[in-house]
All heavy atoms as TSV, in Angstrom:
chain	resi	resn	atom	element	x	y	z
A	1	MET	N	N	-54.430	186.584	-90.302
A	1	MET	CA	C	-53.607	187.410	-89.435
A	1	MET	C	C	-52.534	186.567	-88.770
A	1	MET	O	O	-52.742	185.399	-88.464
A	1	MET	CB	C	-54.477	188.050	-88.361
A	1	MET	CG	C	-55.288	189.208	-88.874
A	1	MET	SD	S	-56.166	190.135	-87.635
A	1	MET	CE	C	-55.054	190.275	-86.306
A	2	ALA	N	N	-51.407	187.205	-88.523
A	2	ALA	CA	C	-50.300	186.498	-87.880
A	2	ALA	C	C	-50.564	186.377	-86.383
A	2	ALA	O	O	-51.136	187.261	-85.751
A	2	ALA	CB	C	-49.010	187.263	-88.106
A	3	HIS	N	N	-50.158	185.251	-85.821
A	3	HIS	CA	C	-50.300	185.008	-84.387
A	3	HIS	C	C	-48.917	184.814	-83.791
A	3	HIS	O	O	-48.054	184.198	-84.414
A	3	HIS	CB	C	-51.155	183.760	-84.129
A	3	HIS	CG	C	-52.569	183.938	-84.551
A	3	HIS	ND1	N	-53.441	184.721	-83.864
A	3	HIS	CD2	C	-53.257	183.452	-85.607
A	3	HIS	CE1	C	-54.611	184.693	-84.466
A	3	HIS	NE2	N	-54.524	183.931	-85.531
A	4	PRO	N	N	-48.711	185.296	-82.576
A	4	PRO	CA	C	-47.413	185.106	-81.945
A	4	PRO	C	C	-47.171	183.642	-81.623
A	4	PRO	O	O	-48.070	182.942	-81.192
A	4	PRO	CB	C	-47.498	185.944	-80.678
A	4	PRO	CG	C	-48.920	186.204	-80.441
A	4	PRO	CD	C	-49.613	186.087	-81.752
A	5	LYS	N	N	-45.949	183.198	-81.856
A	5	LYS	CA	C	-45.618	181.807	-81.595
A	5	LYS	C	C	-45.443	181.571	-80.101
A	5	LYS	O	O	-45.776	180.505	-79.606
A	5	LYS	CB	C	-44.329	181.455	-82.330
A	5	LYS	CG	C	-44.135	179.979	-82.548
A	5	LYS	CD	C	-43.428	179.744	-83.850
A	5	LYS	CE	C	-43.666	178.317	-84.278
A	5	LYS	NZ	N	-43.550	178.160	-85.699
A	6	ARG	N	N	-44.887	182.586	-79.398
A	6	ARG	CA	C	-44.687	182.473	-77.959
A	6	ARG	C	C	-45.164	183.741	-77.265
A	6	ARG	O	O	-45.229	184.812	-77.874
A	6	ARG	CB	C	-43.203	182.291	-77.636
A	6	ARG	CG	C	-42.650	180.922	-78.019
A	6	ARG	CD	C	-41.207	180.821	-77.597
A	6	ARG	NE	N	-40.497	179.596	-77.738
A	6	ARG	CZ	C	-40.674	178.599	-78.559
A	6	ARG	NH1	N	-41.658	178.630	-79.411
A	6	ARG	NH2	N	-39.899	177.542	-78.590
A	7	LYS	N	N	-45.441	183.638	-75.982
A	7	LYS	CA	C	-45.841	184.795	-75.191
A	7	LYS	C	C	-44.648	185.733	-75.035
A	7	LYS	O	O	-43.537	185.285	-74.760
A	7	LYS	CB	C	-46.316	184.322	-73.810
A	7	LYS	CG	C	-46.698	185.460	-72.886
A	7	LYS	CD	C	-47.120	184.945	-71.532
A	7	LYS	CE	C	-47.397	186.100	-70.593
A	7	LYS	NZ	N	-47.842	185.654	-69.284
A	8	VAL	N	N	-44.902	187.009	-75.208
A	8	VAL	CA	C	-43.854	188.009	-75.008
A	8	VAL	C	C	-43.810	188.328	-73.516
A	8	VAL	O	O	-44.825	188.689	-72.915
A	8	VAL	CB	C	-44.153	189.285	-75.818
A	8	VAL	CG1	C	-43.127	190.356	-75.537
A	8	VAL	CG2	C	-44.190	188.968	-77.292
A	9	SER	N	N	-42.629	188.196	-72.931
A	9	SER	CA	C	-42.494	188.421	-71.492
A	9	SER	C	C	-42.698	189.896	-71.154
A	9	SER	O	O	-42.556	190.775	-71.999
A	9	SER	CB	C	-41.117	187.977	-71.008
A	9	SER	OG	O	-40.124	188.837	-71.529
A	10	LYS	N	N	-43.025	190.154	-69.893
A	10	LYS	CA	C	-43.235	191.543	-69.442
A	10	LYS	C	C	-41.966	192.364	-69.617
A	10	LYS	O	O	-42.014	193.538	-69.991
A	10	LYS	CB	C	-43.656	191.548	-67.972
A	10	LYS	CG	C	-44.994	190.925	-67.730
A	10	LYS	CD	C	-45.260	190.831	-66.246
A	10	LYS	CE	C	-46.222	189.688	-66.006
A	10	LYS	NZ	N	-46.057	189.070	-64.710
A	11	GLN	N	N	-40.832	191.752	-69.333
A	11	GLN	CA	C	-39.566	192.464	-69.444
A	11	GLN	C	C	-39.295	192.865	-70.895
A	11	GLN	O	O	-38.916	194.001	-71.171
A	11	GLN	CB	C	-38.435	191.587	-68.920
A	11	GLN	CG	C	-37.083	192.271	-68.933
A	11	GLN	CD	C	-35.979	191.382	-68.394
A	11	GLN	OE1	O	-36.172	190.179	-68.237
A	11	GLN	NE2	N	-34.840	191.960	-68.110
A	12	ARG	N	N	-39.513	191.948	-71.815
A	12	ARG	CA	C	-39.269	192.232	-73.233
A	12	ARG	C	C	-40.251	193.295	-73.742
A	12	ARG	O	O	-39.865	194.218	-74.467
A	12	ARG	CB	C	-39.417	190.948	-74.040
A	12	ARG	CG	C	-38.960	191.064	-75.475
A	12	ARG	CD	C	-39.045	189.683	-76.133
A	12	ARG	NE	N	-38.192	189.559	-77.272
A	12	ARG	CZ	C	-36.885	189.387	-77.241
A	12	ARG	NH1	N	-36.244	189.367	-76.090
A	12	ARG	NH2	N	-36.190	189.256	-78.345
A	13	ARG	N	N	-41.501	193.190	-73.332
A	13	ARG	CA	C	-42.520	194.163	-73.725
A	13	ARG	C	C	-42.154	195.557	-73.203
A	13	ARG	O	O	-42.226	196.540	-73.924
A	13	ARG	CB	C	-43.867	193.730	-73.149
A	13	ARG	CG	C	-45.000	194.713	-73.387
A	13	ARG	CD	C	-46.132	194.483	-72.436
A	13	ARG	NE	N	-45.712	194.778	-71.067
A	13	ARG	CZ	C	-46.332	194.341	-69.982
A	13	ARG	NH1	N	-47.383	193.544	-70.090
A	13	ARG	NH2	N	-45.901	194.659	-68.778
A	14	ASP	N	N	-41.744	195.633	-71.933
A	14	ASP	CA	C	-41.416	196.914	-71.323
A	14	ASP	C	C	-40.151	197.531	-71.917
A	14	ASP	O	O	-40.044	198.752	-72.032
A	14	ASP	CB	C	-41.292	196.770	-69.814
A	14	ASP	CG	C	-42.623	196.435	-69.160
A	14	ASP	OD1	O	-43.681	196.633	-69.812
A	14	ASP	OD2	O	-42.633	195.966	-68.010
A	15	LYS	N	N	-39.190	196.693	-72.293
A	15	LYS	CA	C	-37.983	197.205	-72.948
A	15	LYS	C	C	-38.343	197.859	-74.279
A	15	LYS	O	O	-37.782	198.885	-74.643
A	15	LYS	CB	C	-36.991	196.067	-73.207
A	15	LYS	CG	C	-36.168	195.673	-72.026
A	15	LYS	CD	C	-35.197	194.590	-72.448
A	15	LYS	CE	C	-34.433	194.044	-71.267
A	15	LYS	NZ	N	-33.531	192.955	-71.673
A	16	ARG	N	N	-39.279	197.289	-74.994
A	16	ARG	CA	C	-39.699	197.842	-76.275
A	16	ARG	C	C	-40.408	199.181	-76.080
A	16	ARG	O	O	-40.305	200.079	-76.901
A	16	ARG	CB	C	-40.633	196.855	-76.983
A	16	ARG	CG	C	-41.056	197.293	-78.374
A	16	ARG	CD	C	-41.962	196.297	-79.051
A	16	ARG	NE	N	-43.225	196.152	-78.357
A	16	ARG	CZ	C	-43.661	195.030	-77.782
A	16	ARG	NH1	N	-42.914	193.936	-77.783
A	16	ARG	NH2	N	-44.831	194.991	-77.191
A	17	ARG	N	N	-41.116	199.320	-74.980
A	17	ARG	CA	C	-41.906	200.520	-74.733
A	17	ARG	C	C	-41.119	201.659	-74.086
A	17	ARG	O	O	-41.696	202.702	-73.797
A	17	ARG	CB	C	-43.094	200.178	-73.834
A	17	ARG	CG	C	-44.115	199.314	-74.530
A	17	ARG	CD	C	-45.264	199.011	-73.617
A	17	ARG	NE	N	-46.223	198.146	-74.263
A	17	ARG	CZ	C	-47.274	197.615	-73.670
A	17	ARG	NH1	N	-47.490	197.852	-72.383
A	17	ARG	NH2	N	-48.103	196.841	-74.324
A	18	THR	N	N	-39.834	201.502	-73.836
A	18	THR	CA	C	-39.059	202.542	-73.160
A	18	THR	C	C	-38.997	203.831	-73.968
A	18	THR	O	O	-38.832	204.910	-73.395
A	18	THR	CB	C	-37.621	202.090	-72.868
A	18	THR	OG1	O	-36.996	201.738	-74.093
A	18	THR	CG2	C	-37.592	200.936	-71.902
A	19	HIS	N	N	-39.141	203.757	-75.289
A	19	HIS	CA	C	-39.032	204.940	-76.142
A	19	HIS	C	C	-40.386	205.609	-76.378
A	19	HIS	O	O	-40.435	206.674	-76.979
A	19	HIS	CB	C	-38.407	204.570	-77.481
A	19	HIS	CG	C	-37.078	203.914	-77.327
A	19	HIS	ND1	N	-35.951	204.604	-76.935
A	19	HIS	CD2	C	-36.694	202.633	-77.481
A	19	HIS	CE1	C	-34.925	203.760	-76.868
A	19	HIS	NE2	N	-35.360	202.558	-77.198
A	20	ASP	N	N	-41.472	204.984	-75.943
A	20	ASP	CA	C	-42.811	205.543	-76.156
A	20	ASP	C	C	-43.138	206.536	-75.055
A	20	ASP	O	O	-43.915	206.274	-74.155
A	20	ASP	CB	C	-43.856	204.428	-76.188
A	20	ASP	CG	C	-43.613	203.434	-77.297
A	20	ASP	OD1	O	-42.878	203.774	-78.242
A	20	ASP	OD2	O	-44.162	202.328	-77.234
A	21	VAL	N	N	-42.553	207.714	-75.148
A	21	VAL	CA	C	-42.715	208.730	-74.117
A	21	VAL	C	C	-43.200	210.011	-74.783
A	21	VAL	O	O	-42.739	210.381	-75.857
A	21	VAL	CB	C	-41.367	209.010	-73.407
A	21	VAL	CG1	C	-41.505	210.076	-72.354
A	21	VAL	CG2	C	-40.823	207.741	-72.800
A	22	ALA	N	N	-44.130	210.700	-74.152
A	22	ALA	CA	C	-44.581	211.992	-74.655
A	22	ALA	C	C	-43.488	213.025	-74.397
A	22	ALA	O	O	-43.002	213.155	-73.277
A	22	ALA	CB	C	-45.863	212.412	-73.969
A	23	VAL	N	N	-43.117	213.753	-75.424
A	23	VAL	CA	C	-42.045	214.741	-75.330
A	23	VAL	C	C	-42.669	216.117	-75.130
A	23	VAL	O	O	-43.613	216.496	-75.834
A	23	VAL	CB	C	-41.190	214.732	-76.613
A	23	VAL	CG1	C	-40.095	215.778	-76.531
A	23	VAL	CG2	C	-40.610	213.351	-76.837
A	24	LEU	N	N	-42.156	216.875	-74.175
A	24	LEU	CA	C	-42.641	218.226	-73.949
A	24	LEU	C	C	-42.187	219.138	-75.091
A	24	LEU	O	O	-41.049	219.031	-75.563
A	24	LEU	CB	C	-42.093	218.777	-72.627
A	24	LEU	CG	C	-42.610	218.118	-71.363
A	24	LEU	CD1	C	-41.867	218.660	-70.149
A	24	LEU	CD2	C	-44.096	218.362	-71.209
A	25	PRO	N	N	-43.063	220.036	-75.552
A	25	PRO	CA	C	-42.660	220.933	-76.635
A	25	PRO	C	C	-41.612	221.935	-76.155
A	25	PRO	O	O	-41.607	222.340	-74.998
A	25	PRO	CB	C	-43.958	221.645	-77.019
A	25	PRO	CG	C	-44.816	221.552	-75.811
A	25	PRO	CD	C	-44.438	220.273	-75.117
A	26	THR	N	N	-40.736	222.332	-77.066
A	26	THR	CA	C	-39.704	223.302	-76.748
A	26	THR	C	C	-40.308	224.695	-76.789
A	26	THR	O	O	-40.956	225.078	-77.756
A	26	THR	CB	C	-38.548	223.211	-77.762
A	26	THR	OG1	O	-38.120	221.858	-77.834
A	26	THR	CG2	C	-37.384	224.077	-77.345
A	27	LEU	N	N	-40.105	225.439	-75.729
A	27	LEU	CA	C	-40.666	226.781	-75.620
A	27	LEU	C	C	-39.571	227.831	-75.767
A	27	LEU	O	O	-38.418	227.588	-75.443
A	27	LEU	CB	C	-41.365	226.954	-74.276
A	27	LEU	CG	C	-42.521	226.002	-74.007
A	27	LEU	CD1	C	-43.033	226.184	-72.594
A	27	LEU	CD2	C	-43.642	226.196	-75.003
A	28	ALA	N	N	-39.962	228.990	-76.257
A	28	ALA	CA	C	-39.030	230.100	-76.422
A	28	ALA	C	C	-39.660	231.354	-75.836
A	28	ALA	O	O	-40.864	231.390	-75.589
A	28	ALA	CB	C	-38.711	230.309	-77.895
A	29	LYS	N	N	-38.848	232.370	-75.626
A	29	LYS	CA	C	-39.335	233.653	-75.143
A	29	LYS	C	C	-39.528	234.570	-76.340
A	29	LYS	O	O	-38.656	234.657	-77.213
A	29	LYS	CB	C	-38.307	234.279	-74.207
A	29	LYS	CG	C	-38.773	234.416	-72.805
A	29	LYS	CD	C	-37.759	235.170	-71.985
A	29	LYS	CE	C	-38.241	235.227	-70.554
A	29	LYS	NZ	N	-37.296	235.818	-69.667
A	30	CYS	N	N	-40.649	235.239	-76.378
A	30	CYS	CA	C	-40.909	236.210	-77.445
A	30	CYS	C	C	-39.955	237.388	-77.267
A	30	CYS	O	O	-39.911	237.997	-76.197
A	30	CYS	CB	C	-42.357	236.675	-77.383
A	30	CYS	SG	S	-42.748	237.969	-78.576
A	31	PRO	N	N	-39.168	237.743	-78.299
A	31	PRO	CA	C	-38.229	238.856	-78.152
A	31	PRO	C	C	-38.935	240.210	-78.054
A	31	PRO	O	O	-38.361	241.175	-77.576
A	31	PRO	CB	C	-37.372	238.786	-79.413
A	31	PRO	CG	C	-38.175	238.008	-80.383
A	31	PRO	CD	C	-39.063	237.097	-79.591
A	32	ASN	N	N	-40.181	240.262	-78.486
A	32	ASN	CA	C	-40.915	241.527	-78.469
A	32	ASN	C	C	-41.545	241.816	-77.110
A	32	ASN	O	O	-41.385	242.887	-76.552
A	32	ASN	CB	C	-41.986	241.510	-79.559
A	32	ASN	CG	C	-42.605	242.866	-79.757
A	32	ASN	OD1	O	-41.901	243.848	-79.883
A	32	ASN	ND2	N	-43.915	242.918	-79.767
A	33	CYS	N	N	-42.279	240.810	-76.535
A	33	CYS	CA	C	-43.005	241.065	-75.282
A	33	CYS	C	C	-42.545	240.186	-74.125
A	33	CYS	O	O	-42.918	240.430	-72.992
A	33	CYS	CB	C	-44.506	240.864	-75.506
A	33	CYS	SG	S	-44.978	239.153	-75.822
A	34	GLY	N	N	-41.751	239.155	-74.406
A	34	GLY	CA	C	-41.229	238.305	-73.338
A	34	GLY	C	C	-42.140	237.160	-72.945
A	34	GLY	O	O	-41.836	236.429	-72.005
A	35	ALA	N	N	-43.245	236.956	-73.649
A	35	ALA	CA	C	-44.164	235.857	-73.340
A	35	ALA	C	C	-43.561	234.532	-73.814
A	35	ALA	O	O	-42.718	234.494	-74.711
A	35	ALA	CB	C	-45.506	236.083	-74.024
A	36	THR	N	N	-44.009	233.433	-73.208
A	36	THR	CA	C	-43.549	232.110	-73.614
A	36	THR	C	C	-44.348	231.655	-74.828
A	36	THR	O	O	-45.571	231.695	-74.831
A	36	THR	CB	C	-43.745	231.106	-72.467
A	36	THR	OG1	O	-43.116	231.626	-71.299
A	36	THR	CG2	C	-43.127	229.779	-72.797
A	37	VAL	N	N	-43.621	231.224	-75.886
A	37	VAL	CA	C	-44.238	230.887	-77.163
A	37	VAL	C	C	-43.655	229.582	-77.676
A	37	VAL	O	O	-42.474	229.282	-77.437
A	37	VAL	CB	C	-43.953	232.004	-78.205
A	37	VAL	CG1	C	-44.709	231.770	-79.487
A	37	VAL	CG2	C	-44.261	233.362	-77.652
A	38	LEU	N	N	-44.459	228.797	-78.393
A	38	LEU	CA	C	-43.941	227.636	-79.107
A	38	LEU	C	C	-43.096	228.122	-80.283
A	38	LEU	O	O	-43.395	229.173	-80.869
A	38	LEU	CB	C	-45.089	226.781	-79.641
A	38	LEU	CG	C	-45.869	225.973	-78.646
A	38	LEU	CD1	C	-47.112	225.398	-79.308
A	38	LEU	CD2	C	-45.033	224.854	-78.076
A	39	TYR	N	N	-42.058	227.371	-80.637
A	39	TYR	CA	C	-41.211	227.733	-81.763
A	39	TYR	C	C	-42.018	227.763	-83.060
A	39	TYR	O	O	-42.953	226.973	-83.240
A	39	TYR	CB	C	-40.074	226.722	-81.928
A	39	TYR	CG	C	-38.873	227.021	-81.074
A	39	TYR	CD1	C	-38.436	226.108	-80.138
A	39	TYR	CD2	C	-38.171	228.196	-81.212
A	39	TYR	CE1	C	-37.325	226.370	-79.352
A	39	TYR	CE2	C	-37.060	228.467	-80.440
A	39	TYR	CZ	C	-36.636	227.551	-79.516
A	39	TYR	OH	O	-35.542	227.818	-78.748
A	40	HIS	N	N	-41.655	228.655	-83.968
A	40	HIS	CA	C	-42.253	228.784	-85.296
A	40	HIS	C	C	-43.739	229.072	-85.235
A	40	HIS	O	O	-44.501	228.650	-86.104
A	40	HIS	CB	C	-41.988	227.530	-86.148
A	40	HIS	CG	C	-40.556	227.161	-86.223
A	40	HIS	ND1	N	-39.629	227.887	-86.927
A	40	HIS	CD2	C	-39.871	226.148	-85.654
A	40	HIS	CE1	C	-38.437	227.328	-86.801
A	40	HIS	NE2	N	-38.553	226.270	-86.027
A	41	ARG	N	N	-44.173	229.812	-84.212
A	41	ARG	CA	C	-45.578	230.207	-84.075
A	41	ARG	C	C	-45.651	231.707	-83.796
A	41	ARG	O	O	-44.741	232.295	-83.228
A	41	ARG	CB	C	-46.263	229.488	-82.906
A	41	ARG	CG	C	-46.214	227.985	-82.919
A	41	ARG	CD	C	-47.074	227.392	-84.022
A	41	ARG	NE	N	-47.316	225.977	-83.869
A	41	ARG	CZ	C	-46.425	225.015	-84.017
A	41	ARG	NH1	N	-45.171	225.315	-84.254
A	41	ARG	NH2	N	-46.769	223.754	-83.900
A	42	VAL	N	N	-46.751	232.321	-84.177
A	42	VAL	CA	C	-46.985	233.731	-83.882
A	42	VAL	C	C	-47.262	233.853	-82.388
A	42	VAL	O	O	-47.965	233.026	-81.805
A	42	VAL	CB	C	-48.185	234.258	-84.693
A	42	VAL	CG1	C	-48.508	235.683	-84.311
A	42	VAL	CG2	C	-47.902	234.167	-86.176
A	43	CYS	N	N	-46.715	234.886	-81.764
A	43	CYS	CA	C	-46.933	235.122	-80.336
A	43	CYS	C	C	-48.398	235.486	-80.118
A	43	CYS	O	O	-48.894	236.446	-80.718
A	43	CYS	CB	C	-46.030	236.240	-79.837
A	43	CYS	SG	S	-46.314	236.648	-78.107
A	44	PRO	N	N	-49.119	234.753	-79.257
A	44	PRO	CA	C	-50.534	235.069	-79.030
A	44	PRO	C	C	-50.737	236.345	-78.213
A	44	PRO	O	O	-51.820	236.926	-78.245
A	44	PRO	CB	C	-51.053	233.841	-78.265
A	44	PRO	CG	C	-49.857	233.241	-77.629
A	44	PRO	CD	C	-48.698	233.564	-78.522
A	45	GLU	N	N	-49.708	236.794	-77.510
A	45	GLU	CA	C	-49.829	237.990	-76.671
A	45	GLU	C	C	-49.713	239.280	-77.487
A	45	GLU	O	O	-50.487	240.206	-77.304
A	45	GLU	CB	C	-48.752	237.985	-75.577
A	45	GLU	CG	C	-48.804	236.769	-74.674
A	45	GLU	CD	C	-50.063	236.720	-73.835
A	45	GLU	OE1	O	-50.512	237.792	-73.380
A	45	GLU	OE2	O	-50.589	235.620	-73.654
A	46	CYS	N	N	-48.697	239.333	-78.370
A	46	CYS	CA	C	-48.454	240.577	-79.099
A	46	CYS	C	C	-48.695	240.453	-80.609
A	46	CYS	O	O	-48.801	241.471	-81.296
A	46	CYS	CB	C	-47.033	241.071	-78.841
A	46	CYS	SG	S	-45.750	239.955	-79.428
A	47	GLY	N	N	-48.753	239.234	-81.144
A	47	GLY	CA	C	-49.024	239.043	-82.565
A	47	GLY	C	C	-47.808	239.151	-83.458
A	47	GLY	O	O	-47.927	239.205	-84.680
A	48	TYR	N	N	-46.597	239.146	-82.877
A	48	TYR	CA	C	-45.372	239.267	-83.666
A	48	TYR	C	C	-44.770	237.901	-83.964
A	48	TYR	O	O	-44.901	236.960	-83.182
A	48	TYR	CB	C	-44.340	240.102	-82.913
A	48	TYR	CG	C	-44.509	241.591	-83.114
A	48	TYR	CD1	C	-45.540	242.273	-82.487
A	48	TYR	CD2	C	-43.642	242.297	-83.934
A	48	TYR	CE1	C	-45.704	243.637	-82.674
A	48	TYR	CE2	C	-43.790	243.657	-84.110
A	48	TYR	CZ	C	-44.825	244.327	-83.487
A	48	TYR	OH	O	-44.969	245.666	-83.666
A	49	TYR	N	N	-44.112	237.806	-85.128
A	49	TYR	CA	C	-43.341	236.615	-85.501
A	49	TYR	C	C	-42.112	237.082	-86.256
A	49	TYR	O	O	-42.230	237.793	-87.256
A	49	TYR	CB	C	-44.174	235.666	-86.367
A	49	TYR	CG	C	-43.410	234.449	-86.825
A	49	TYR	CD1	C	-43.039	233.462	-85.927
A	49	TYR	CD2	C	-43.038	234.287	-88.152
A	49	TYR	CE1	C	-42.333	232.345	-86.334
A	49	TYR	CE2	C	-42.336	233.178	-88.567
A	49	TYR	CZ	C	-41.988	232.212	-87.656
A	49	TYR	OH	O	-41.281	231.108	-88.058
A	50	ARG	N	N	-40.960	236.745	-85.749
A	50	ARG	CA	C	-39.666	237.087	-86.343
A	50	ARG	C	C	-39.524	238.587	-86.588
A	50	ARG	O	O	-39.057	239.027	-87.645
A	50	ARG	CB	C	-39.437	236.314	-87.636
A	50	ARG	CG	C	-39.402	234.822	-87.421
A	50	ARG	CD	C	-39.069	234.078	-88.662
A	50	ARG	NE	N	-37.638	234.193	-88.918
A	50	ARG	CZ	C	-37.030	233.696	-89.978
A	50	ARG	NH1	N	-37.693	233.053	-90.881
A	50	ARG	NH2	N	-35.744	233.835	-90.124
A	51	GLY	N	N	-39.949	239.389	-85.599
A	51	GLY	CA	C	-39.758	240.822	-85.670
A	51	GLY	C	C	-40.809	241.583	-86.457
A	51	GLY	O	O	-40.741	242.804	-86.555
A	52	ARG	N	N	-41.785	240.890	-87.047
A	52	ARG	CA	C	-42.832	241.572	-87.821
A	52	ARG	C	C	-44.187	241.303	-87.192
A	52	ARG	O	O	-44.439	240.192	-86.716
A	52	ARG	CB	C	-42.842	241.069	-89.257
A	52	ARG	CG	C	-41.597	241.463	-90.035
A	52	ARG	CD	C	-41.691	241.006	-91.455
A	52	ARG	NE	N	-41.622	239.539	-91.451
A	52	ARG	CZ	C	-41.835	238.785	-92.526
A	52	ARG	NH1	N	-42.152	239.343	-93.675
A	52	ARG	NH2	N	-41.743	237.486	-92.453
A	53	GLN	N	N	-45.071	242.274	-87.241
A	53	GLN	CA	C	-46.406	242.070	-86.705
A	53	GLN	C	C	-47.235	241.330	-87.748
A	53	GLN	O	O	-47.410	241.793	-88.868
A	53	GLN	CB	C	-47.074	243.396	-86.350
A	53	GLN	CG	C	-48.384	243.171	-85.630
A	53	GLN	CD	C	-48.927	244.433	-85.001
A	53	GLN	OE1	O	-48.482	245.523	-85.322
A	53	GLN	NE2	N	-49.872	244.272	-84.123
A	54	ILE	N	N	-47.760	240.177	-87.357
A	54	ILE	CA	C	-48.537	239.334	-88.256
A	54	ILE	C	C	-50.024	239.476	-87.967
A	54	ILE	O	O	-50.839	239.558	-88.875
A	54	ILE	CB	C	-48.115	237.849	-88.112
A	54	ILE	CG1	C	-46.602	237.696	-88.299
A	54	ILE	CG2	C	-48.882	236.972	-89.050
A	54	ILE	CD1	C	-46.078	238.115	-89.650
A	55	ILE	N	N	-50.375	239.519	-86.687
A	55	ILE	CA	C	-51.762	239.620	-86.260
A	55	ILE	C	C	-51.926	240.884	-85.427
A	55	ILE	O	O	-51.115	241.157	-84.547
A	55	ILE	CB	C	-52.164	238.400	-85.406
A	55	ILE	CG1	C	-52.010	237.112	-86.198
A	55	ILE	CG2	C	-53.594	238.528	-84.915
A	55	ILE	CD1	C	-52.171	235.878	-85.348
A	56	ASP	N	N	-52.989	241.637	-85.704
A	56	ASP	CA	C	-53.307	242.797	-84.877
A	56	ASP	C	C	-54.137	242.294	-83.701
A	56	ASP	O	O	-55.344	242.073	-83.832
A	56	ASP	CB	C	-54.071	243.841	-85.699
A	56	ASP	CG	C	-54.210	245.154	-84.953
A	56	ASP	OD1	O	-53.581	245.290	-83.883
A	56	ASP	OD2	O	-54.947	246.023	-85.444
A	57	VAL	N	N	-53.506	242.092	-82.560
A	57	VAL	CA	C	-54.141	241.479	-81.403
A	57	VAL	C	C	-55.230	242.372	-80.834
A	57	VAL	O	O	-56.297	241.890	-80.425
A	57	VAL	CB	C	-53.087	241.145	-80.311
A	57	VAL	CG1	C	-53.737	240.541	-79.083
A	57	VAL	CG2	C	-52.051	240.195	-80.863
A	58	GLU	N	N	-55.010	243.685	-80.817
A	58	GLU	CA	C	-56.007	244.620	-80.280
A	58	GLU	C	C	-57.279	244.590	-81.123
A	58	GLU	O	O	-58.379	244.607	-80.595
A	58	GLU	CB	C	-55.425	246.033	-80.227
A	58	GLU	CG	C	-54.272	246.154	-79.249
A	58	GLU	CD	C	-53.488	247.440	-79.446
A	58	GLU	OE1	O	-53.831	248.234	-80.343
A	58	GLU	OE2	O	-52.520	247.640	-78.684
A	59	LYS	N	N	-57.138	244.541	-82.436
A	59	LYS	CA	C	-58.286	244.485	-83.337
A	59	LYS	C	C	-59.026	243.163	-83.161
A	59	LYS	O	O	-60.251	243.129	-83.146
A	59	LYS	CB	C	-57.814	244.642	-84.779
A	59	LYS	CG	C	-58.918	244.614	-85.794
A	59	LYS	CD	C	-58.360	244.761	-87.185
A	59	LYS	CE	C	-59.443	244.532	-88.218
A	59	LYS	NZ	N	-58.887	244.502	-89.581
A	60	LYS	N	N	-58.275	242.077	-83.007
A	60	LYS	CA	C	-58.877	240.754	-82.857
A	60	LYS	C	C	-59.631	240.648	-81.517
A	60	LYS	O	O	-60.660	240.005	-81.428
A	60	LYS	CB	C	-57.798	239.676	-82.927
A	60	LYS	CG	C	-58.341	238.293	-83.042
A	60	LYS	CD	C	-57.423	237.432	-83.855
A	60	LYS	CE	C	-58.106	236.132	-84.089
A	60	LYS	NZ	N	-57.854	235.574	-85.359
A	61	ALA	N	N	-59.121	241.300	-80.457
A	61	ALA	CA	C	-59.777	241.273	-79.151
A	61	ALA	C	C	-61.092	242.046	-79.186
A	61	ALA	O	O	-62.040	241.710	-78.467
A	61	ALA	CB	C	-58.854	241.858	-78.096
A	62	ALA	N	N	-61.169	243.086	-80.018
A	62	ALA	CA	C	-62.381	243.894	-80.111
A	62	ALA	C	C	-63.508	243.126	-80.822
A	62	ALA	O	O	-64.675	243.389	-80.573
A	62	ALA	CB	C	-62.084	245.183	-80.856
A	63	GLU	N	N	-63.154	242.198	-81.680
A	63	GLU	CA	C	-64.167	241.438	-82.426
A	63	GLU	C	C	-64.898	240.439	-81.600
A	63	GLU	O	O	-64.706	239.941	-80.655
A	63	GLU	CB	C	-63.513	240.712	-83.608
A	63	GLU	CG	C	-63.033	241.651	-84.657
A	63	GLU	CD	C	-62.331	240.905	-85.798
A	63	GLU	OE1	O	-62.096	239.692	-85.679
A	63	GLU	OE2	O	-62.032	241.547	-86.777
């Protein structure tokens, strides 16, 4: 295994880590019911995606 030749300073280490940040997901409003939804996902409230009903939420709640 490779070993570092010199100690990496705190400043250099921290500069490298500036881009390691958790990014919040982009949220959208469901055009059908107005609930907040992740992009490219079926709305969990109404079951619609891109204007079409994909999941019957009422039937799924009864199960």
